[in-house]
Each structure stands twice: as C-alpha cells, then as structure tokens.
C-alpha positions in Angstrom: 26.2 88.0 23.1 26.2 91.7 22.5 27.3 93.3 19.2 30.3 95.0 20.6 32.4 96.5 17.8 34.9 98.4 19.9 37.3 95.6 20.8 37.5 94.4 17.2 38.2 97.9 16.0 41.0 98.3 18.5 42.6 95.0 17.6 42.4 95.9 13.9 44.1 99.2 14.3 46.9 97.8 16.5 47.5 94.9 14.0 47.8 97.2 11.0 51.2 98.1 9.7 52.0 101.8 10.0 53.9 101.8 6.7 52.4 104.5 4.4 52.0 102.1 1.5 50.3 99.3 3.5 48.9 100.9 6.6 45.3 101.5 7.5 44.7 104.5 5.3 46.1 102.7 2.2 44.1 99.6 2.9 40.8 101.5 3.3 41.5 103.5 0.2 42.1 100.4 -1.9 39.7 97.9 -0.5 37.4 99.6 1.9 37.3 99.5 5.7 35.3 96.3 5.9 37.7 94.3 3.6 40.7 95.6 5.4 39.3 94.7 8.9 38.2 91.2 7.7 41.6 90.6 6.2 43.6 91.5 9.3 41.4 89.5 11.6 41.4 86.5 9.2 45.2 86.3 9.0 45.4 84.4 12.3 44.8 84.6 16.0 44.4 88.2 17.2 47.1 87.8 19.9 49.8 86.6 17.6 52.1 88.2 15.0 50.9 87.9 11.4 52.3 88.7 8.0 50.3 91.2 6.0 50.2 90.7 2.3 48.5 92.6 -0.6 47.2 89.2 -1.9 45.4 88.6 1.4 43.6 91.9 1.2 42.6 91.3 -2.4 41.3 87.9 -1.5 39.1 89.3 1.3 37.8 92.0 -1.0 36.7 89.2 -3.4 34.9 87.5 -0.6 33.0 90.7 0.3 32.0 91.1 -3.4 30.9 87.4 -3.5 28.8 87.9 -0.3 27.1 90.9 -1.9 26.4 88.9 -5.1 25.0 85.8 -3.3 22.8 87.8 -1.0 21.5 89.9 -4.0 20.6 86.6 -5.7 18.8 85.4 -2.6 16.8 88.7 -2.5 15.8 88.2 -6.1 15.1 84.4 -6.1 14.3 83.1 -2.6 10.7 83.1 -1.3 9.7 84.9 1.9 8.5 83.0 4.9 9.8 80.7 7.6 12.7 78.3 6.7 11.9 74.6 6.3 14.7 73.3 8.5 16.5 71.6 5.7 20.3 71.1 5.0 20.9 74.8 4.5 19.0 75.9 7.6 21.0 73.3 9.6 24.2 74.7 8.2 23.1 78.2 9.2 22.4 77.1 12.8 25.7 75.2 13.0 27.5 78.4 11.9 25.7 80.4 14.5 26.9 78.0 17.2 30.5 78.0 15.9 30.8 81.8 15.5 29.2 82.4 18.8 31.7 80.1 20.5 34.7 81.3 18.5 34.0 85.0 19.2 32.3 85.0 22.6 34.4 82.4 24.4 37.6 81.8 22.4 38.1 85.3 20.9 39.1 83.4 17.7 38.0 85.9 15.1 39.7 84.2 12.2 37.9 80.9 12.5 34.6 82.8 12.9 35.1 84.4 9.6 36.0 81.1 8.0 32.8 79.6 9.3 30.8 82.4 7.6 32.7 81.8 4.4 31.6 78.2 4.5 28.0 79.1 5.0 28.2 81.5 2.0 29.6 78.7 -0.1 26.7 76.5 0.8 24.2 79.3 0.2 25.6 80.0 -3.3 24.5 76.6 -4.4 20.9 77.2 -3.5 20.0 80.9 -3.6 16.4 80.2 -4.4 15.5 77.6 -1.8 13.1 77.9 1.1 16.0 78.1 3.6 18.1 80.5 1.5 16.7 83.8 3.0 17.3 82.6 6.5 20.9 81.5 5.6 21.6 84.8 4.0 20.3 86.7 7.0 22.4 84.5 9.2 25.6 85.2 7.2 25.0 88.9 7.2 24.2 89.0 10.9 27.3 87.0 11.8 29.7 89.0 9.6 28.4 92.3 11.0 31.0 92.7 13.8 33.8 92.3 11.3 32.2 94.2 8.3 29.5 96.5 9.7 29.1 98.7 6.7 28.5 96.1 4.1 26.4 94.1 6.6 24.0 97.0 7.1 23.6 97.5 3.4 22.8 93.9 2.8 20.5 93.8 5.8 18.5 96.5 4.2 18.4 94.6 0.9 16.9 91.7 2.8 14.1 94.0 4.0 15.4 94.5 7.5 16.6 97.6 9.4 19.2 98.6 12.0 21.1 95.4 12.3 23.4 96.9 15.0 20.3 97.0 17.3 19.3 93.4 16.7 20.1 90.6 19.2 22.8 88.2 18.3 21.3 85.1 16.6 20.9 82.0 18.7 21.3 78.5 17.4 18.4 76.0 17.6 19.7 72.9 19.4 17.2 70.8 17.5 18.7 71.8 14.2 22.3 71.2 15.4 21.7 67.5 15.3 23.2 66.0 12.2 21.0 63.8 10.0 24.0 61.6 9.1 27.4 60.9 10.6 30.6 59.3 9.4 31.6 56.2 11.3 35.1 54.7 11.1 35.3 50.9 10.8 38.4 49.2 12.3 39.7 45.7 12.7 42.2 45.4 15.5 42.4 49.1 15.7 43.4 49.6 12.1 41.2 51.6 9.7 39.5 49.4 7.2 36.5 51.4 6.0 34.1 54.3 6.6 30.3 54.5 6.6 27.8 57.3 6.3 24.9 56.3 8.6 21.8 58.0 10.1 22.7 59.8 13.3 19.9 58.0 15.1 21.0 54.5 14.1 21.0 51.9 16.9 24.2 50.2 18.0 22.9 46.8 16.8 22.1 48.2 13.3 25.5 49.9 13.2 27.4 46.7 14.0 25.4 44.8 11.4 26.2 47.4 8.7 29.8 47.4 9.7 30.0 43.6 9.3 28.6 43.9 5.8 31.5 46.0 4.6 33.6 44.0 2.2 36.8 45.6 3.5 35.9 44.6 7.0 34.9 41.1 6.0 38.3 40.6 4.2 40.1 41.2 7.5 37.8 39.1 9.6 38.6 36.0 7.5 35.2 34.6 7.9 35.6 34.3 11.7 33.8 35.9 14.6 35.4 38.8 16.4 36.5 38.2 20.0 35.2 41.6 20.9 33.3 44.5 19.3 33.9 48.0 20.5 31.4 50.7 19.5 31.7 54.4 20.0 28.3 55.7 18.9 28.5 58.1 16.0 32.3 57.6 15.7 33.6 54.1 15.3 33.2 50.3 15.3 36.3 48.3 16.1 36.3 44.5 15.7 39.0 42.7 17.7 39.9 39.3 16.3 
C-alpha cells in the first residue's frame, strides 16, 4: 500500500467546521495540524456526519504527546538489533495487519488510529525490551498518514530518515498466529465457563480440559454427554 496523503488531507478539510472559533485554522493554532487531523478522522467513519468537540481535540493532543514520550523512552532504553518475536512484536504485526486492512480496504481511518493507540499502550509497558524499538517504529510508521509531521520527527529520533519514502510495513503471517486463545465452554448451548488454551492444542486435549472445568461438570451431573461439538479455537459444547 502506498503512503498516499492526499485523500486523507481532502477528507480532513471537508470534515472541519468552517466556524472561525472551531475551524481548521483555530484547530491548527491550538493543537497543531497533526492533532487536528487525527481528531477529525478518529471521530467516526469518514463518510458519516460527526460532532466536533473541543474535548476530542484535547484528547488527541494528549495522545500525540504520549506517543512522543513513549518513543523517546524507547530511544533511550531499548537496545538496537532485530526483534525477538515476543508478545510486543506479535502485537506490532497484528497492528500492521489491522491498519493495512482498515485503511487500504475498508477506508476506516478511525479504527486504524485506535489500533495504533492500543499498540502504544502495550509499548508503554515495556519501552526497554528487545521488541520495543520495532514496536515503536511500527507505531510511527502506521500513524504517518494521519500525523506526518510528528511521525517524521519521531522517525529521525529512531535513527531513520525520510519516512514518507519508505514502503508500507507488511505483517509477518507467522507472527500473526496467537500463542493462546480463549475457548468458550457450553452445556446445551449455554455458556458455563471460559478457558485460555494454547492455540496449537489438539481437539482431544481441548475436550479433556473442558470436561475438567468445575462449572462444566456441575451441569453434566456426572453423566456422559450425548454429543460433543468442537469449534477449534472457539468453543466446546456438550449436549446432554
């Protein structure tokens, strides 16, 4: 996907109020162009009406400042080198996949921004880890179409140059695979419990774990289910 800024700029200018107190010039003067653009595109789907508020602009300005602070901490604390492929790297690759789909296919700019916010939240908990620099570069790269000015500044802090010329990041399919999944346990179609299990667990192991659940056993009444329905990675349903 190309880093095309023009469509987003056009949408932003059309979405802004033309009132002198809250229009584009006032927003840029108070919060900067990047915060104003992020706020407008975050308010909702770009093809729908939205209600502009001063509080929303202030909130997005706080996010930009937080992004700056977190990336600065990464620059100071995180080691150079390749990421290890841990939890934070997996989160970064999942964010790449989501933002790419949101922007490139769905034109859903607001959910793309939300995904980057989630990544920044995760990164703030581990700014010195082996995967932190990769996660920071990912967040900056993905926010660039919305906030090109602050993104270029942070890209330089990270030791890189000319982000606008860099290719759009591509998610590694191998790192999109989750290590654990939540499986719903049902008896006669009614929710009885939930389990966190390895994503690679076999069907037999999953059924065995499900039957060990105290909440499930309480509704089986010591009997054998007539039928067991398994949807891998999602649910186990015992029919009695």
